[in-house]
C-alpha positions in Angstrom: 212.2 -41.1 -126.2 215.4 -40.0 -126.3 217.1 -39.8 -122.5 218.0 -36.6 -121.5 221.5 -36.2 -120.1 220.5 -33.5 -117.5 218.0 -35.9 -115.7 220.8 -37.4 -113.1 221.4 -33.9 -111.8 217.5 -33.2 -111.2 216.1 -32.7 -107.5 219.5 -33.8 -105.7 218.5 -32.9 -102.1 218.0 -36.1 -100.9 218.9 -38.5 -103.9 219.9 -41.7 -104.0 221.1 -43.5 -106.8 219.7 -42.8 -110.6 218.9 -45.5 -113.3 220.7 -44.8 -116.4 219.6 -46.5 -119.5 223.1 -47.3 -120.6 224.8 -47.5 -117.4 222.3 -48.7 -115.0 222.4 -47.3 -111.5 224.5 -44.1 -111.4 225.6 -41.6 -108.6 226.0 -38.0 -108.4 229.4 -36.5 -106.8 229.6 -32.3 -106.5 232.2 -29.8 -106.1 235.6 -29.3 -107.7 238.0 -31.6 -105.3 235.3 -34.2 -105.5 234.7 -34.2 -109.1 238.4 -33.8 -109.9 239.3 -37.0 -107.8 236.3 -38.8 -109.4 237.5 -37.9 -112.8 241.3 -39.0 -111.9 240.0 -42.4 -110.8 238.0 -42.8 -114.1 241.1 -41.7 -115.9 242.7 -44.6 -113.9 240.4 -47.3 -115.1 238.5 -47.4 -111.8 235.7 -45.6 -112.3 233.1 -44.5 -115.3 232.3 -41.0 -115.4 229.1 -40.7 -117.5 229.0 -36.9 -117.9 230.2 -33.9 -115.8 227.6 -30.7 -115.5 229.5 -27.5 -115.2 229.4 -23.7 -115.2 231.0 -22.2 -118.1 234.0 -21.2 -116.4 234.5 -24.4 -114.5 234.0 -26.5 -117.7 237.0 -24.7 -119.1 239.2 -26.3 -116.0 237.9 -29.6 -116.1 237.6 -29.9 -120.2 241.1 -31.4 -120.6 240.8 -33.9 -117.7 237.7 -35.8 -118.9 238.0 -39.5 -119.6 237.2 -40.7 -123.1 233.4 -41.1 -123.9 232.3 -38.5 -120.9 230.0 -35.7 -121.9 230.6 -32.2 -121.0 227.2 -30.3 -119.8 227.1 -26.8 -119.2 224.8 -24.4 -117.8 224.6 -21.0 -115.9 224.9 -21.1 -112.0 221.1 -20.6 -111.9 219.6 -23.1 -114.0 222.0 -25.5 -112.2 220.7 -24.6 -108.6 217.0 -24.9 -110.3 218.0 -28.5 -111.5 219.6 -29.7 -108.1 216.6 -28.2 -106.2 218.9 -26.1 -103.7 221.4 -22.9 -104.3 224.4 -24.8 -105.7 227.1 -22.4 -105.9 230.4 -25.2 -106.2 230.2 -25.2 -110.1 230.8 -28.6 -110.7 228.6 -32.0 -110.6 229.6 -35.6 -111.9 227.1 -38.7 -112.8 229.3 -41.8 -112.7 228.4 -45.8 -112.9 228.1 -47.4 -109.5 230.8 -49.9 -109.9 230.4 -53.4 -109.1 230.8 -54.8 -105.3 233.9 -56.1 -104.5 234.6 -59.9 -104.2 233.5 -61.2 -101.1 236.3 -63.6 -101.5 238.7 -60.6 -100.7 237.0 -59.8 -97.3 239.6 -62.5 -95.7 242.4 -60.5 -96.6 241.8 -57.5 -94.6 243.7 -56.9 -91.8 242.3 -53.9 -90.2 238.4 -54.2 -91.1 235.8 -51.8 -89.7 232.3 -53.4 -89.2 228.8 -51.7 -89.4 226.3 -53.9 -88.4 223.5 -51.1 -88.8 223.7 -47.4 -89.2 220.8 -44.6 -89.7 222.4 -41.6 -91.3 224.2 -41.0 -94.6 226.5 -38.6 -93.0 227.6 -40.9 -90.2 228.3 -43.5 -93.0 230.0 -41.2 -95.0 232.4 -40.0 -92.3 233.0 -43.4 -91.0 234.2 -44.4 -94.7 236.5 -41.1 -95.2 238.0 -42.0 -91.7 238.7 -45.7 -92.8 240.3 -44.6 -95.9 242.6 -42.1 -94.4 243.7 -44.0 -91.9 244.4 -47.0 -93.8 242.1 -49.8 -92.9 241.6 -52.4 -95.7 237.8 -52.3 -96.0 234.8 -52.0 -94.7 231.8 -54.7 -93.8 228.4 -53.1 -93.4 224.9 -54.7 -92.8 221.3 -52.4 -93.7 221.6 -48.8 -93.5 222.0 -46.0 -96.0 223.3 -46.2 -99.5 226.8 -46.3 -100.1 226.2 -44.0 -103.0 223.4 -41.4 -102.0 224.6 -37.8 -102.6 224.8 -37.4 -98.7 227.1 -40.3 -98.0 229.3 -39.5 -101.4 229.8 -35.6 -100.5 230.7 -36.3 -96.8 233.1 -39.2 -97.5 235.1 -37.1 -99.9 235.4 -39.7 -102.3 236.5 -42.5 -99.7 233.2 -44.7 -101.2 235.5 -45.3 -104.2 238.6 -45.8 -102.6 237.9 -48.2 -99.9 236.3 -51.7 -100.7 232.9 -52.1 -98.8 231.1 -55.2 -98.6 227.7 -55.5 -97.6 225.2 -58.1 -96.3 222.0 -58.0 -94.9 223.3 -60.2 -91.9 227.3 -59.1 -91.6 227.4 -61.4 -88.6 228.1 -64.8 -90.3 230.6 -63.2 -92.8 232.7 -61.6 -89.8 232.6 -64.9 -87.9 234.0 -66.4 -91.3 236.6 -63.6 -91.3 237.8 -64.4 -87.8 238.0 -68.3 -88.4 240.4 -67.3 -91.4 243.1 -66.8 -89.3 244.1 -67.5 -85.7 245.1 -64.7 -83.0 242.3 -62.5 -85.4 240.2 -60.6 -83.0 236.6 -58.7 -83.0 236.6 -55.6 -80.8 233.3 -53.9 -80.1 233.1 -50.0 -79.4 230.9 -50.0 -76.4 230.3 -48.4 -72.9 229.7 -52.0 -71.3 231.1 -53.3 -68.1 234.5 -54.4 -68.0 235.3 -52.5 -71.5 238.7 -51.8 -71.9 240.2 -48.4 -72.0 240.6 -47.3 -75.6 244.0 -45.4 -74.2 245.7 -48.8 -73.7 243.9 -50.8 -75.9 246.7 -52.7 -78.3 244.6 -54.2 -81.3 245.8 -57.5 -82.4 247.8 -57.6 -85.7 244.3 -58.5 -87.4 241.6 -56.8 -86.2 238.0 -56.2 -86.8 236.3 -52.7 -85.1 232.5 -53.4 -84.7 230.6 -50.2 -84.5 227.0 -50.1 -83.2 224.1 -48.1 -84.2 223.7 -44.4 -83.7 220.5 -44.8 -81.2 221.1 -48.0 -79.0 225.0 -49.0 -79.9 225.3 -52.5 -80.1 222.7 -54.8 -78.6 224.1 -57.8 -76.0 223.5 -60.4 -78.5 225.9 -58.4 -80.8 228.4 -58.1 -78.1 228.5 -61.8 -77.5 230.3 -62.1 -81.0 233.0 -60.1 -80.2 236.1 -60.8 -77.9 236.3 -58.1 -76.2 234.9 -54.2 -75.8 236.7 -51.1 -75.9 235.2 -47.8 -74.7 236.6 -44.3 -74.6 236.3 -42.7 -71.6 233.9 -39.3 -71.0 234.7 -36.1 -69.4 232.6 -32.9 -68.8 229.5 -35.2 -68.0 229.0 -36.1 -71.4 227.8 -40.0 -71.9 228.9 -40.5 -75.2 230.4 -39.5 -78.6 228.8 -39.6 -82.1 229.4 -42.8 -84.0 231.8 -41.2 -86.4 233.8 -39.5 -83.9 234.3 -42.5 -81.6 235.1 -44.5 -84.9 238.0 -42.3 -85.9 239.4 -42.4 -82.6 239.5 -46.2 -82.4 240.2 -46.7 -86.1 243.3 -44.1 -85.4 244.5 -46.5 -82.2 244.2 -49.7 -84.8 246.2 -47.7 -87.2 249.2 -47.8 -84.2 248.3 -44.4 -83.1 
């Protein structure tokens, strides 16, 4: 039976990757800004876009931007909404091949590294990747958690998923230890409201620094803090006890970028 090119766009609300018979694991990006950015990356040879699904009006806007070999599918807005499984008003979606992971050898070259040993929420992952890319970090080392190429992660990251290298491992701590050992003076800083934590406002990150953010519910466990050289905390006001992990990560990554 021939493969239906509309299949990757069905029931997208909580979608992860989709298997394509010719291109393997694929993901879906949605919305004009995200799809146009993805098409630009494909024309530059960094990504492979399998197809674009669009309303008739939106199709005319992107027809001349399609990379060679990308199929253009058109449908009325009501049909796109029915396929996606929710009201879809953005006019454009694209199905792209999940790229190969970055070579693990490149991890040692990172001088500004975000480390996420465990996360639970796709939107937090997307926000952290977006901040890491926007603030000039060299990459992200991630452990178990939501998929990098799920619909929600891709959407919230605004393209950061294909702009910044993400190394993944079931246990990232040995890789982080190897990263630190690769150059003297490297620092591993934990984001933690721990006793003796340094005020983020006065923190001066080392020239080669990894920032470790804990999971949303419990933060970093004591045994994980033991792997870090120091703890850094953002002072709270108005009786608040903490920030969302994505918000705290953005503030601390700004400090890493020299802010």
